[in-house]
N, C-alpha and C positions, 0 to 999 in steps of 0.2 A: 580389619580394625575392630576392636572390641566394641560391642553395642553401646557401652556406657562411655566410651572414650569420646571426647568432644573434638569435632573437626572444626578448627578455627576458620577454615576457608568457606564453610557453608554459610549461606545467608541466614539471617534470623528467621524464625518461624513467623508465619502470617498470623497476627492476632487482631481480630475484629471486635470493635466495641459493640455494645448492645444497640447503639443508635443505627438508624437506617437513613438512606440506602447504603448497602454494603460498598458499592463502587465508589461512593464519595469518601467513605472512611479510608478505603485503600488509597485514593488519590491524595488525601490529607497526609498519609504516611509515606508518600513518595520521597525518595532521596533526590535532591537537586543541588545542594551546595557542594563546592569542592572539598570543604572540610569533612562533610559526611562521607563523601566518596573515598577520600583519602583514608579515613579511619576504618571504613568497612573493608576496603579492598587492598590497602597497602600501596596505593598509587601515589606518587609525589604530589602533594597539595599545590605546590607552585605551578607545576605543569597544568594541573586541572583548572587552576584559576585563569591561566592564559587562554585555555580552550573555551571554558564556560563563559568567559567575558564576551566572547564572540558568538559562540554556539551553545545555547543553554542546554542543560541536562535535566531529565526527569526520568526516574525509574520507579514505577510503583512496586509494592512488595510482591504482588503476584508474579510479574514478569521477572523480577529479581530472583524469585525462588526457582526459576527454570535454569539458572546458571549452575552448572555442575563443577566447573573448574575454570581457572583463569584462562582467558583467551579461547574459550570454547565458542561455538557459533552464536550462542545467545549473548554471551559477554561482549563479543565484538560488535553486535548490533546496537547495544545500549550504553556501553561504557566509553566516555570521551577518551581520546588519545591525542597526544601531541602532534601526530601526523596530520591532523585536521588543519593545523595552522602552519605546518612546516612546508607543505607542498602547495604552491600557489597556482597549480595548473587548474584550468577550467574557468567557468563563469558563474556569477551569482544566479543569473537567470538564463541558462543556456537554451531553454525551450521557448523563450520569448513569450512568457505568460502575461507579463505586465502590459497594461493598456498602451503604453508609449511605443510598444513594438507591434501593435495591432495594425493590420492593413485596413481595418474598418474604423469608421469615424465615431467619436463620442462614446467609446466603450467605457463604462464605469470601472472604478478601481478594483472592485471585487470580481469582475467578470473576465473570462477569457473566451473570446468568440473566434475560434480558429476554423472550425468546419461549418459549412453552410447552415445546417439544420440543428446545431446543438451548441450549448454554452456550458462552461464550467463556472460555478458560483462558489466562491470561498466564504463560508459562513462562520468559520472558527479558525483561530491560529494556535489553539491548544491541542495537545495530544496526551494520551494516557502514558505514553513512553516516547521520548524523542529519539527517533532512529538516527544513528550517526551518518547514515548515507542519504538522508532526506533530500529530495529534489528542491524543497523550499526551505533549506537551512537559512536562507537570507531573512526570513521573517517568522518562521514558526517558533513559538515560545516567547516572543516579545509581547508582553501584555499591552504595551502602548499601541500595538498594531491589531489588537482584537477588533473585529468588525463591529461597527456601530449600527443601530437600526436605521439611521439616516443613510448610511452607505448601502445597506441591504435594500432599502427602499429605492434608491437610485438604480440598483441592478434590476429590481423587479419592474421598474418603469421601462427600462430598456427592453426587457423580455416582452412586456405588454406591447410595445411599439413595433417589435420585430416579429411579425407573424410567421416568418419562416422557421423560427425556433420551435421545435416540437419535443426536444430532448434536453432536459436540464439535469446536470450532474452537480450534486451538492458535495462539496469537498472542503478542504481546509489546509492545515490542521485536520482535526477530526470532527465531523458534524455531530457524532454521538457523544461528544463531551458536553454538548449543550443540554440543559434541563429539558425534560419531556415537553413542558409547556412552550418553551421558546422554539424548540425544534418543530413542534406541531404548528405553531404560528407561521413559520417559514414554509413548511410543507403545504399548508392550506393555501397560502398566498400563491405559491407556484402552481399548485394543482388547479386552482380556479382560473389562473391565467392561461393555461395550456390545454385544459381538459377537452375543449371543443375543437382543438387542432387535430387534424387527421394523424392517427397512429402516435399520439403523444405518450411520452413516458417520463418518469423521474428516476434518477439513479443516485445512490449514495455511495461514496467511497470512504471506507473506514478500516482502521486496524484494530478496533475495539474487540471483535470476537477472538482475536489472537492475543492481544496485549493486555486487555482488561475485560475478559468475558463476563465478569460479574455485572457489567453495565447492561447487558442484555437481560431485561426483566420482562415479566408478563405485561407490565404497564407500558413499556416501550413498544412491545410487539402489537399491543392494542392500538397504539397511536399509528404505527407504520402501516398496518393493514387497512387503514381507512383511505389510503391514497394510491391504491393500485390503478394502473400497472406500475409497480415500484420494484426496481432491481437494486441489488447491493453487490458491490465489488469489495471483497475483503483482501487482506494482505498477510499471507504466511510466507516465511522464508526458509523454514527448516522443519524437519519432522518432529524435533523436540518441542515445537510450539503446539503440536496436536496433543492435547491433554483431555482428561475427562471434562474439565471446565470449558475448553474451547469447543468440544463436541456438543456439550449441552447448549451453548450459545448458538452455534450454527443450526442445530436441530430445531431450536425454538423459532429462529428466523424462518427456516424452511417450512415449518409447520404453520407459520403465519402467512404462507403463500408467497414468500419473497424468493425469487430465483437468485442464487448466490453464485458469483464467479470469483476467481482469485487472480490477482495480479502479483506476480513474484518477480523480484529484482535479482538478477544474477550477480552474486557477491563473492569476491575472492575470499577464500578461507571460511566461507559460511555454507555455500551450496553449489560451488563450482565443481561438482563431482557427479557423474551420471548416476551412481548408485544412490546418493543422497537425494538427488532431484527425483528419481523414480519413486523412492519411498514417499517423498512429499506429495507427489501427484496422486499416488494411490491412496494416501491418507486423506487427501482433500476430497476425492470422489466418494470415499466411504462416509464422509460427513455431509454429502449432498452439495458439495461445493465444486462447481465445474472449473477446472484450470482454464484460465482465459488468456492471459499473457505471461510470457517470460520476457522481461525487459533486459536488454543490455544496459548496464548502469549508465545514467546520464553523466556527462562531463561537468558536474557541479563542483564549484570550488570547495575544497575541504573534504572531498570524498574520493580522490584519485586512488587511494590505497585499496579501495574496494573494487575497482574496475578490472575486468578481465578482457582478454582479446576476443574479437568477434569469432575467431575460430573455435574458442572454447564453447561459446553459445551454440554454434553449429554442431559441435561434437556431442553436446548434451542433447540437442534436439534429435540427432540421428540415433542416439541411444534410447530415446523414448518412442519414436515413431516405429510402429510395427512390433515393438517388444512389449508394449502394454496397450490396452484398449485405446482406440482413437478418442474415446470420451475423456480420457485422462491426459491427452496431449494438447497443451496450449499452443498458441501462436508465438513464435519468437520474433520480437520486434525491436527496432531502434526508434525511439522518439527523436526524430531528427532535430539536431541543434539548429537554431534560427527559426523555429516555428514551423518546420516542415511537416509535422504530424508523425503518426506512427507508420513505419515502413516495415513490412514483414520480411524476414530473412528465411530462405529455404535452401537446403542442400540441393545439389544438382541431380534431381531425379529424372529430368528430361535430358537425355544425352544428345539426341540428334533428331531431326525430322527430314526424311529423304525417301524418294521413290514411293510415296504414298503410305509410308509407315512412320510411326513415332517410336523411337528407340528409348526405352525406359530402363532405369535401374531401381530395384526395390531396396527395402531396408537392409537386406542381407548382402547387397552389392551384386546380386544376380541381374542379368540383362534380359529384357523382354521386348517384343515387338507388338505394337498396337496399330491395327489398320485404320488409316484415315478414311473419311467418306470419299467415295469415288466421284 
């Protein structure tokens, strides 16, 4: 194509006003209305209205700029599709995160207390980009469900009363969509509650370094580094999301002493390919992000078109194990429906145990014997 020829399929260039912070300017310019999406992408507005009335959309200009063509892996993650409301398979809350499903008593609305020593605390229901495969489609993006300080206080009181809790995961939505001062207030409260508990840690789950890396600022890093040990799990789904901006964001966080892990969801048409997943895992480790989990997609209502068979996940895992450094290989898991927690999936590397020997199969399919203790 001639360099001066206009490509009407390309998203508009990112233009930032002189005001600061930059990340808020980008959020203000996000596309969220069906009319905007229809005009920009040539998608029928009527369909978009039906989808967005149930599952809101938000695509900030940075993430939009990563789309190269219609239905590419970036497009599929952020652009609403009629499939979200056509297929009624799945549940709104398949992982039983809501308190009414808890086996524990008096769990506040913002908390999930599934494992004995840790809780997940949802402090935001806003994201920089609304993933179409989101586990929390039932509530993310609904401003009426934005957590209040009263609700957060109830959750903090629960943590104070439950001394077995030593690991608090701040989640959402995206915690990093909160202003620095608000985020620090919550971090300080959590830190002071658990700092004297043995081996206590704080974790943050966020997609900001991928979807809005401009949010990672020196000021944010100064806030976060006050509350070590603090870990962060980020979310990248495709190698195209690894850019100069996301590298800068991850490096800033790592330089602030924050260990980074990545939770990737296996998505049909996005990353359900061994070559793509290998490139993603290698790219992550080059940014000092340790691949942590690959999730089989949850059976969430409105996301069935993203789900793959379990065999596909095992195929991809086998293509990673032994073919790239073990440092780059995440654990393949299913977050069990009904609140069963994360269950790892592994190919059959142990073939048999007999006559004092363990029969093993390696990543190449070759068989070996390992002697048991006599």
